[in-house]
N, C-alpha and C positions, 0 to 999 in steps of 0.2 A: 273816297278818292283823296282825301288829305294827306293819308299816310303813304300814298304812292308818289314816287318821284316821277319826273315828266315822261321818260320813255314809257313807263308802266300805265301811266295815264292814257298814252295815246294808244297803248295796245289794248287796254280795257275798253276804250271807245270803239276799237275795231272789232273787238269780240261783241260788243253790243250790237254793232252793225249786223255781224254774222248771225247772232241770234233773231234779229228782227228779220233778216233775210230768210232764213231756215223756217221760222214761224209762219212767214207769208206762204212758203212752198207747202208747208203742211195744212194751213187754213185752206188753200186752194185744193190740195189734194183730196182733202176729206169733206170739202164743201161746209165748212164752219167750226171744225175742232181745231185746237190748239196743241202745238207740239213743245212749247217753251212756257206757256201762261197758264199755269196749273189751277190758279184760282178760277179762271174762266171754265176750265174743264170741270172744276168742282162743282160750279153751279148748274153746268149741263148734265152733271151726274144726278143732283139734286132734283132738277127738273124732269130728267128722264125717268128718275124712280117713280115720280108722281104721274107720268103719263107715258111717254115713248120708252120703253125698255131697251129697245135697240141702241137708242141714243145714250142711255145710261150705260150699256155695256161698253160702247166705244170710249166714251169718256173714261170709264174706270179702267180700261186696258191702257190707255194712254198715260194716265196717272201713274198706274203700276209701272210702265216702261220708264217713266221720267225718274221715279224714284230708284228703279234698278240701274240707271244711268248714272245717278249720284254715287250708289254703292260702287258700281264698277270704276268709276272716276276715282273716288276716294281710294279705293284698293290699289288701283294702277299707281296712284300718285304716292302712296305710302311706300310702295317698292322701288320707286325710282328715284328717291333721295333728292339731290339738289336739282335733277332733271324734271321734277315733278310736273311743271307746267307743259314743259314741251312734250313729255310722253303723254300727258292727258289730251293735248291737241292733236297729237297722232291717232289716239285712239278715237276722238271726235270725227277726224278725216276719215278714218276707216269706216265709221257708222255711216256717215254721209255718204260715202262711196257705196256702201251696200244698200242704201236707200235707192240710190240711183240706179242699181241694179235689179231692185225689186219694183220698178215703177209699173210694170206690166202686170204685176200681181194685184190682188185686192188692195185697195187704198190704205186700209188699216194696217197692212204689213209695212207698207212704206212709212207711213205716220209714226208706227211704233218705233222703227229705227231711227226716225228724225228725233223723237222724243228721248229715245236713249242717249243720243248724242248731245241734247240740250241738257239733260241731267248732267252729264259728264261734264260738260262746259263749266257748270256752276261750281265745280270742286277745283278750278285751277288756281285759284288764290287761296285754297282752303288751309288752315293753320290750326292744329291742335282742336280739331273737329268744328271750328268755326269758319263760315265763309263770309268774310268781311264786305263783300260787294256783290250785290245781285246782279248778274249779267243778261239774264234772259226775262226778268221781270222788274218793271219800272215803278211800282206803287211807292217803294220806300224813296227812291229818287225823287219822284214828284212831291212827296211830303217835305223832303229836305229843300226843295226848291221853293216851294210854298214859305217854309220857315225863313228861307233867306231872304225872299221878297218882302216878308213881314218885318225882319230885322232891318232891311234897307228903309223901309217906310217910317219906323218907329226908333231908328237910331241905335239899334242894338246889332252887334256885329254876329253874324252865323257863317264864318269862313268856309269856303270850299262848295258852295252851293252851285256856282258857275259850272264847276267839274261835272256835277250830276246833271246839270241842264245839257252839257255836251254828251253824257252818256245816254240820256233819254233821246236827243237827237240823232245819235248814231243808230240806235234801234229803229227809230222812225224811218230813216233814210234807208236802212238795210230792208225794212218791209216793204217801202215803195220800190226799191230796186228788185226784190224778189217777186212782187206783184205784177211788175212790168214785165219781167224776162220769162216766168214760168209759162204764160200762155204760147209764147214763141219757141221756148227752148226745151220745155219739159224735162226730160231725162238729164240733158245738158245743164240746164240749171242747177241740179243737185250737183253735178261733177264740179261745177264752179265753186259751189259752197265748199265742197271738200279740198279743192285747190287752195282756196282761202285760208283754211284751217292748216293746211300743210305750211303755207308761207308764214303763217303766225307762229306756228311752231318753231320754225327756222329763227324768226325774228326774237322770240321769246328766249330761245337758248343763246343768241348773240348778246342780248341784253344782259343775260345771267352772267356770261363769262365776262363782259366787259365791267359789271359791278364786283365780280369776284378779282379781278386783276388791278381794280382801282386803289 
């Protein structure tokens, strides 16, 4: 987060909110699988291999979809040049819209599209094959928060940990929002996620143009 200016930090937190929101939708759709947190699915894959093969298959499919989303997002971003982030967000919006259309089909179909979208979201800030910020998983952010707190206690500075705390909080609030809205809205909850991605695409492009003209 340190390397981002304030507008990009705000957008990054909004993207974490979207990730938490979508992950909650996927978790409820599949009754316990993740569409953005692949460490959890990897554990479910391993446990399923040892016992419930159908769970292992579901987790494996979602992991493959997530990786495919990363590949698709990176390819789309590479072809978009300076508009990389906005184009990838349009792809995310399209995948979320497709998931909304598929909600009456088997849950894994919908969840697979959500996982594709979350994989693509992680490439929004990709540079030279590196993703400097995890938007859909918070383990690294929590480590930085812990190091920051340790530094505060011991008198050693670890700048920027507050930004990671806001990133984590954005994901948690997004997940609470998704879990609250999905039982009531179902398909419309996914349409809302698509709309948020579209709005973020517009904001991202506005920030890019402002920075270019500065």
